[in-house]
N, C-alpha and C positions, 0 to 999 in steps of 0.2 A: 402591621405597618405603623410607622412612627406617628405619634400624635402631631397634628398640624399639617401632615402631608395629605394631598388629594390624590385621586386616581381618575384616569380617563381612558377611554378606548383609543387605541393607537390611531384609528382612522379619523377621530375627532380632533386630534392635535397635530397630525402629520398628513401631508400629501403623500399618497402611495400610488405609484404608477410604473408601468413598463414603457421604456422608450420605444419608438417605432423602429422596426427592423428595416434597415435600408440596404438594398443590394448594390453591388458595384456598378450595375448598369444605370443606377440613378445618380452616380457621381459625375460631376462636371469637371473639365480639365483644371479649373482654378481651385478645386478642393471643396466645392459646394455640392450639395445634393438637393434634388427636387422632391417635394412631397406632393403626391397626386391625390386629388379628390374627385368627386363626381363630375365636376365641371373643368377638369384638367388640373394644371399646376396651381396649387393654392399657396405655395411659398417656397423660398429657397433658404437653406440653412447651411451654415458652415459646419464642417464635420466636428469642430470643437463646440459642442452644443450647450455647454454650461460654463459660465465664468467662475462659479464658485465650486467648492468641493461638495460632493454628494455622498450620502450614506447608501451603499449598495449591498443588497442581499441577493446571492445567487438563487434564482427561483426555479431552476430545473437541473436535473442530472445528478451525478454522484456527489457533487459538492453542494447540493441544495441546502440552503440555510447558512452557508458561510458568509461572513460580513467583511466589508472593507470600506475604506474612505477613498473616493476617487481624487485624483489630482485636479486642480482647476483646468478648464479647457480640455476635458477628456471626452472622447467619443464613446458613449455608453451603448452597449448592444441590448437586444431584446432578451438576453439570457439573464439579465439582472433586473431586480426590482429596486426602484429608487424610493427611499423613505426620507422625506424632508420636513422638518418642523414648520408648521404654518402659524404657530402662535409664538408670541414674543417671550413667554415664560418657560420655554423648553429649549435646552442647549443640544446642539447636534451631537457632541461627543458624549453627552449623558445618554442619549438614545443609542449611540454606538456601543457603549459598555453594557447597556441593557440587553442588546442582542448578542453580545459576546459571551454570555453565559448566565445572565440573571434571569432569563426567560427560557422556558422549555418549549421548543418549537415542534416537539413530537406530534402534538395534536393539530398543528398548522400544516405540516407537510403531508400531502396526499399522494397516492399512487405508488404501488410497490415496484413495478417494472420501470416506471419513469417518474421518480419523485418530483414533485413540483409544489410551489407556493403561489397562491393567487392573491389578488388584492382582497377578494371577498373573505378568504380565510385569515388574512393578516389583520384586517381592519378592526375586528372585535377584541384583539389581544389587549388586556389591561396593562397600562404602564403607570407606575407611581409618579406623582408630580410634587416633589419638594419645592420650596421656594427657589428661584433661579440662583440666588447667591449660594445656597446649600448645594445645588447641583454642580456648580462650578468648583466648590470645595471638594466634593466627592470625586469629580473628574481629576483634580489636581493630586489628591491622595492616591487614587488608583494609577494614574500615570507614573508617579514616582515609584510606587510599589511594584508595578508590572515591569518597569525598566530594570529594577534590581532582580526580579524573578527571571526576566529574560536573560540577563547576564549569567545568573546562576545555572539556568537550564542549558545555555550554550556551553558553559564550562563542563557540566556533567556529560553532555552529549559528546564533547571533544574527548573527554577521558574514556567514555564508553568506546568510541572509535579506536582510541589508542590501545585499549585492552584487546579488542578484536584483532588489531594489526599485530600486537605482540604475539598472540597465539599463531597467526598465519606466518609471521616471520620466523618464529621458533620452529614450527613444523617444516617450513621450507629449508631451514638450515639442516635439520635432521635428514631430510630427503635428498639433500645435495651430496651427502656422503655416500655416493653410490659406486665407488670404486670396487670392482670385482663382482658386481651384481650381474645376474643373468639378464641379457638384453634380447629383445625380439619384438615382433608384433603382439598386440594384446591377445589376439586369438590363439597364439602359440604359447605365450608366457602365462597369461591369466586364465583363460578358458573360452569356451565357445560363446560367441555373441549371437543372440536371437532377438528378432524384432517382434514387437507386439502385433496383434491382429490388425489388418487393414480395416478402415472404417466401414467398408462394405460388408464385413463379416458380422458387424454388430447392427442391430435394428432397434428402432424405438421401442418395440414391443419386448425387447430383451431386458430393458431397464426396470428395476423395481427398487423399493426402499428396503433397507436392512437385509439385503441378500449378500452375495460375495463381492467385496470391494474390487475395483480395478484401479491400477496405479498408473496415473499419468504424471507428467512433470509437476503439475500444480499440487499433487499430493506428496511431494518430496520437499520438506521444509526443514531447513537447518540440519540436514543430514539425517532426518528421521522421516519415516513414512506416516503420513497423517491422512487417513482415509476419509472419504465423504460418504456416509451411509445413506444419504438421500438419493444417490445415483449409483446403484450397484446392479449386478446381473443376476438373473434367475438361474435355477438349477439346470434347465435345459440348455441355456446358452453356455454355462460353465462346462457342461459335458461336451458340447459341440466344439468348444475352444480349449479342450484339455491340453493340447500341446503348448499353450501359452500360459499355463499355470505356473506360478512361482514356487520355489522350494526354499526352505530355510537355508540361509547363507548365500543365496543368490544376491548379486549386486544389480539393483535397478538404477538405470541412468537415463535421463531425459535425452531425446534425440532432436528436440527442437526448442527454440527459445534460449533461455539462460543455460549456457554450456557448463558442464561440471556438476550439475545438480544430480546427486546420487545418494543412495542409502542401501543398507544391508537388510535383507529380509530376516526377521526374527522368527522364533518358534510359533508365536501366535498368528503370524501372517502367512505361514506355510499354506499353500493351496490357493492364495489369492491370485487375481488375474493381472497379467501385464497389460497396461493400456496401449492404445494405438499410438500415443506420443512417446513411448518409452522403449528402450532396449533392456534385456537382462543378460547378465554374464554369469554362467555357471562355473565357479572356480574349480580349477584342477586340484588334485591332491598336493598338499604342500603350500597352497596359497591361502593366506589369511585375508578373508574378504574385508574386514574392518580396516586393515592396513591399506589395501588397494583402494578402498573408498576415500581414505585420507589423501592418497596419491592423486586420484582422479579429481578431487576438489582443490588441489593445490594450485596457486596462481600460474605456475610455470606449465602445468599440464592443461589447465583451462585455456591458456594461450595456444597450445597445440590443437585443442579441440576447435577453438574459434577459427584458427587458420585452415583447418581441414573442412570446416562446414561451408555450406552453400546457402544462397538465399539472400536477396537484398533487404527484404522486409523483416524476415525472421530467420535466424540461423537454423540450419537443418543438417543433420548427419545421416549418412546411409550406413547400413549394416556393414558393408565391406570396408568403407572408409574407417569406421571406428575399429574394426578388427585389425586393420593394417597399421594403425598408429603405433609407433615404437614405444616400448616401455621397459623399464629396468626394475628387477626385483631381487632382493637378497634371499638367502635361504630362509626356511620357515622359522628357525630359532631367532635369527636376526629380525625378521618381521615382527615377531612377538615382543622382542626386547624394545624395538623402536616404538611399537604400538603402546607399550607400557609407559614410555617416556612421554609420548604425545598425550596420552590420557591424563598423566600427572600435570602436564602443562595446561591442558584444557580445564582440569578441575580448578587450578589456581586462577587462571584468567576468567573462568566462569564466575567464581566467587567475587572477583573484582568487578566484573561487568554487572552482576546482579545487584551489587551495592549501588552502582550508578543508576541502574534502571529504577531501583527503589527511590533514589533521590529525585529522579525526574518525576516519578509518580507523586511523590510528596509535594513537589513544587507545583504540579498541575492541580493537586487537590487544594493546596493553599490558595492558588489563584481563584478557583471556583468558590472557595469559602469567602474570600474577600468580596467577590462580586455579590454573593447572596447577602452578606452582611451589609454591604453598601446600599443595596436596593430594599433592604428591610429597615433601614435607618439605624443600624447597629454599629456602623463604622465609627471608630473614635480616632 
């Protein structure tokens, strides 16, 4: 820590509290709510319960530890922890930057299933206390630097989106050249569509670690099968469900949720199990599965899948519906030629996309480096 700086426990220099959780039944028609105590109503409060901005930390759930500054006159719920300086020599935005990355909240967040932060865990956290004028200078420098980094990151993200869209557009153009292609339902043109086992066929006792993976939609990421070896099936379950085992070159496609999520089974994945949330298509002779996978993932075909799916909350396909969806395929030679063109386009756009991902990572690393330097007194 820089010479001349002090340090204090967060709870000694800040008020830390959770607002009361108020239900809708407590609201009055004029926008006030009542707070009840042992002897009845102890006060009425307007829903805008703070005239000034507040530093908020999400104190439970998946976003636990995220930080924001509320607008004046905001209604703050019980899912947020309020941290407010109670001493005159501590600036609110200095505390905000402290929580945005200068402090590691790993030891403060408790609970694996339901992460949470409590006042008791947050209060002992040490925070540096430079002179107030220096705090304000640090905030000004970080504000300016972060504004520039935010612009650079937004620009890199836009270019990354453009690279993805370039690949999608180029593939769509290739697939649109379908004059003379064989047309018919998927089950006739591509191959037999089979559904994974119903949930009732799998029991809790069947699941083991490091057994045979089962492939559900969540295991199909960016056109690749990414198994979870923490939840696999044992040998007896695999034998019982032998008719649902995948073979090399099968096309696995999700039947619920995000439509068009599919991947081709490779040699190492031969014999794995189709999950309850997936279909698998066993291609006929003359069908190039990688080409078909590109076709199934294309925006125009995803629109067909979405149109054919049912379910208000989550899109869902049936075996028959998927098998009946019309599709067009060229002969095997043309499939291989087009696949080669698509692979070349993908290689080019992937190189571009990776450069922008790398730039985003460097921007994020610089942001964290600036925060650590600032709170170590090394910012110039």
